[in-house]
Every structure is written in structure tokens, then in C-alpha cells.
N, C-alpha and C positions, 0 to 999 in steps of 0.2 A: 570241593576241599575234599584234602584228605592228610590225617596225621599217621606218623607211627603209631603201633600198639599200645608202645608204652607210654606215650604220651594221650592216649586214650581212656586211660582208666587214673588220668590225675583227681582229686578230689574236686578243683578246682582248677580253671583252664588256665592255670599262672605259671610265670618264670621268674622266679626271684632274681634279678639283673646281678651281675657281677661288681662290685663296691669294692672299689678301690682300696686299699691298706682295711676298709671296714667288713669285707666278708669274709671267714674265715670257718675251718672244721664247724665248730659249733652251732652258726649259725646256718650252717648250710646242711649238717644234720638236723636241726630242727623244723629246716622247711621241707625237707626231703620226707620227713615223717611225719610230717601234718599233711602231706596230699599235694604240693606243689612242686616242680622244680629248682632245685637250689645251685647255686651255680658260685664260683670264686674266679678270681684274675689268676691264672700262673704265679706274676709278679708278686700275688700279697705272700706267699711264701720265701721268706726270708733267714737265712740263705738259699740258694736253688737248693741244695740237698734235704732242706723241709719240705719240696715237695712232695716225694717223695713219701715222707712220713704222716703227711698231712692226707693222701689220697689211700692209703692205708687204711686209716685212723679210718676215714668219713666209708669205706666199703666195707670194713668191718661193722661199723656199728647200723648201716642200712641194714647189714645181712642180720644182724643179731635180731634190729625190729622182726625181718622178714618171718624169721624162726620165730620169734614170739607171736607175729599178729597174721597167719598167712590168711585171715581172709580181709585185711588192709595190708598191703606190701608198701612199699616206700615208692616215693618216685624216682624216676633216674634224676641225674647230678651232671650240672656242667662245668667245665673249665672254660674261661676267658683265654685266646691267646692274642696278645698284639702283635701284628703281623708287619707294625708299619719296621722300616729298615733300622730305627734308633734302640730295638730290642734284642740285644745280643744275648738275649737268654731262649730265646725263640727252640733254637734246635734243642738244646739241652733241654726245654720243658715238653717239647713236643715229643722225645722220647719217650720220658718219663710218662707221661699220658698213654703213650702206643702199649709200654708194658704192664698198666692197669688196666689198657682198653676200656677210659673214660667214654660212658655213653655218647657224650654230646660235648662238642666244642664248640663254644661262641669265639666265631673271631671279628676281628675290628681293625682299622686303620689301614686297610690292606687285604684285596685277595689274591690267594695263591691254589693252580690249579695242583699240584703235585702234593702240596698240604694235606689239599680235600680228598687226593686219591688216597692220600697215605692214611688220614683219619677211616675213611671206606674199607680199605685194607684191613681193618681191623675189626670192623664192624661197626665204626660211629658215625654219628650223624652230626653235618654241620651246618648251621646256623649264621648267618652274616649280619651283622649289622650296619645299618643306612640310611643316609637321609635324603637320598634322592632317585630320582627314574635312573639315571645314566651308573648310580655304583650298584644300585638293584637288577640290573641287566650283565653287569661286567661279574657278579658274585656269583648269577646263575650260571655265566657264559662259560665261567672255569670251575662248575661243577658244586657250589654250594646247594645242600636239598632245601633249604627254608633261608626266609628274610626275619630279621628284626626292623622293623620299619621307625626310625627315632624321630618322631614327631616334634612339634614346636611343644615345648615347657617340659621336656624331659629332663632328668637330673644329668649334671656333667654333660659329657659331650652332646650336643644334640643341634637336631635342623632347625629350619624355621616352618616347613612345609605344615599345613592342618593336616590332621590324620583323617579327613574326609576327601580331602585331595589326593594323598600321598596311597591310601590304602586303596581308593577306588581305581587309581591308576594302574598298580601293581594288579590289581585284581584283572584289570584287563587283559593280562600277557600268562600270570602265574597264577594256576592252583593248587599249587602247596603248601606246608606248612609255612605259616606267615604270623609273627607274634607284632603285637601293637603297645609302644613304649610313647609316654609322655602323658604327664599329669594323672595316672592313675593309681590311685589311691583306696578303693572303696571297691567292695561289690559290686555298685550298681555301674562304677565305671569297668567292670570286665565284663559285666553283662552288654554295653556299648560298645565296646571292643569290636564283640562277636557282632552284634549289630551291624556294625559298618563293614562286617567282611575279615576280619581276622579271627584268627583261632585260638590265638593265646593271647595273655594282657603280659604286658613287660614291669614289674613293678621293683622298682629300687626305692625311691627317699622312705615308703612305709615304713621299709626296713632297718634303714638306718635308726630311726628312733624305735629299737628293740634290745631286749636286754642282751643276748645273745651277739649285739653286733657290735665288732673292735670300734669302736667311736665312742670319745670324750663326753663326760653328763653334759658340759654345756653345750656340746654339737648336738646331741641329742636335744637338749632343753630349747635351743632354739629353732630347732622343726618343729616341737612342738608348741611356741609361742609364735610360730610365722606363719604368712599367710604368700599367695602370690605375689603381692604388692613385693615382698623380701628378696627376689629372686632377679639376677644382673647377669645378662647375657653377655660374655665379651671371650675372647681370647687371648690375653695381655696374658693367662697365669700356664697356658702352655703350645699355644701357637695354634691352637684348634677351639672354635665356637664354644663355648660352654655356658650351661647355669650355674649360679653359686649364690650362695649363703650373703647378702648385705650385709648383717651385721658381723662378718667372718671379714667384711673386706674392710670396713671401717676399723677393726680393730687392730687389722697390719697395718694401720695407720694411712690408708690411702682414699679416694673420694669416691664411690663407687658409679658418681653422676660422672665423671669427668676422667673415665680410665685411657689411658693410651692402647693403641693398636698394635697387635705381636705380628712380627713378622713371620706367617704361616711355615716357612721354609726354612725356621731354626727352632722347630719344634719342638721341647726335650723332658716336658713334664715336670720341668723343672720349676724354677723361681722365678718370681714377677715383682718388683719391689721389694727386695728382700724376703717375701713369704710364699712358703710352699705349697703350692695345689695340692688340693686333697688332705696336706695335712692340716696347714693354719686356714688355708682357704678353702670351706665349706663345700662341696658339691651338692645340689639340692633341686628337684623339681617342682614345680608351680603347685602341684597338688595336695601340699603341705597343710593348707588352712582346713581338710578335714582329718586332721589327726590332733590329738587331744593327750595322748599318753603315753606311756614306752612300757608296753606288755613284753611277755614272750612271744616269740615270732610265732609258736603254734597257736595262740590265742589270737593274734592277727589273724590268721586265717582263718581262723575259726571265725569270727567276728566277719571277715571280708565273704566268706561262703554264707554266710544267715543274710547279709544285707546283699548278696546275689540271689539267694532264693528267694525273697522279700519281695526283690525288683523283679524278678519273671512273674511273680505271683501279682503284682500289685499293676502290671501294664494294664491297661483300657483295650478293650475288644474292641475291632475295628468296625466302623460303619457297616451296616449292610447293605446299604447302598453301592 
């Protein structure tokens, strides 16, 4: 397994996943200066012209951090691009990322060879999120540098495969950068992801319940109060299956135990039953049972780093026979 040099100097082998609506420059800067990869969806910058402003702010803040702390430079940041045809901003947003030479592009809902080549031309790295082996092979064939295996229990759009199965199969044909998503909320989970064969843990839901996140107080509290039993897997709200918080579905006047099935061909990231996905219906993963407060993002990273170190030190020795 090999990682680019920029990903080998992380304080903790974690990528903060791009959270639709929720990830913003404050969160990304806090994540990167704390030593993990911070990311945000390009679509979060609205109107489109705001993307340039956001990228300028992030780059300036990270450069200032590096100048003040040469002994612990910030981690690189990433921008998520939705490649699906419903995203009419893709060309504009990619051009802005090219001007800023964004170090990492995370692609979702489609893989394009021309996009990957363009990112490589400015020296960027492409990580593509997948939920099965077919998508993994297709992404690599089209030039992705690494994969994000989005397994059962991940927040938002997620697959159904166990990480034990998906990571093992991927490692049978790919030894490059691999991140694992799916209910990882603690340093112990990060260590477990590495033990399975991943290089990095992909952590999202835990960062929704941080002070910097652009989520409502009610959303953050629902995560603090929730557990795995409060997560519902459905494709109703966007046409793509994903995991959502049950209380937000109930609040929208829907029965979480009797949701209709959506037509995947009508994927629109819009409304279902009058409620908008991500804004009214809250995406969330199954790992929230380990979250009990709303810290700053840097405090969360520090906590996870301590948990990671303790988990490594606490592993029992193997028997000698």
C-alpha cells in the first residue's frame, strides 16, 4: 500500500468527508490545521462565484498556519465534485479548482477519464467513492488515483457491503490509496480501518456535531442523542440509497418504517414527501452512538488521536505458538 507524501504526514490517517450543506471553510480549515484532510462539496459554495472566495480563504488560512507552525504543517484539503449529469455546475467548479490547484479532488456518482486527466495535469490527486467492485474497477480504469470504499453504515449515500468484504476484494487487485467509510467515529475505528487494509478512515457524521459545522443545533443534538437504531436506509429522498436520521423523517410527517421506493432514474437531490434531503431530512451514519457532545473540530481530532494511540497500545500480544 502506498500513499502520496502529503498523506503520509497526517496527524491521524483520516479524511473528513465532504458533507453536503454542512462542510464550510471554517470546518475545513479546522480539520486541516488539526492534521487531517478537510473537504467540502463544491456545490456547498452558493452562488457558484462563492467557490473562488472559499478556496482563496482556505488556501490563505492554511498558508498562514504553515508559516506560524513550520514544525506541524496543515494537512491538504479536498473538494468533492458530483459527476452525475444532474450537476450543471461541474465544468465551472472544476475550472475554479484548476485555477487554485486544489490538491485532492473527490469524485462521486460517476467517473470520467477526461476529468481525472485534467486534475492530474495540475498535479492533483483524484479519489473516487464507490460502493461495489464494479464501480471500483471502472474508476481505476478511468484514471482515479485512489478509492473510497463507502460501506454499510456510512452516512448519506452509502452501500450495503461489509467493509470486511469490500476492502479485502479491492486489495486483491489494487494496492494504491484506499479510504474506508462506514460508521467510523472514534480512534479505535480508525485503527480498525487500517487493520482491514485501508490506508485512511473516511469520517463524516462525527464532524456534523462540531461547532464549526453548518448544521442546525437540532441536527447536532439529534446526533448526540442518537444511536445506530435511529438510522434509516432509503432511496426516497434523492433516488440513491442513503442513511438518514429517523427523527428528521418523523418530523417531516413520514413513517420511517413505511417509506415508498423512489425511481433511481429521477435522481434529483431534491424533495421527497415535501421535505428536502440534507436540509430537512438529515443524513447520518450508524456510528453516532459513540458521540456524546458537540466539540470543536480540532478537539474531536485530538480525542480521536488519543483513542487511536490507546487502541494501538492496548492490543493484546499474539500467542507465541
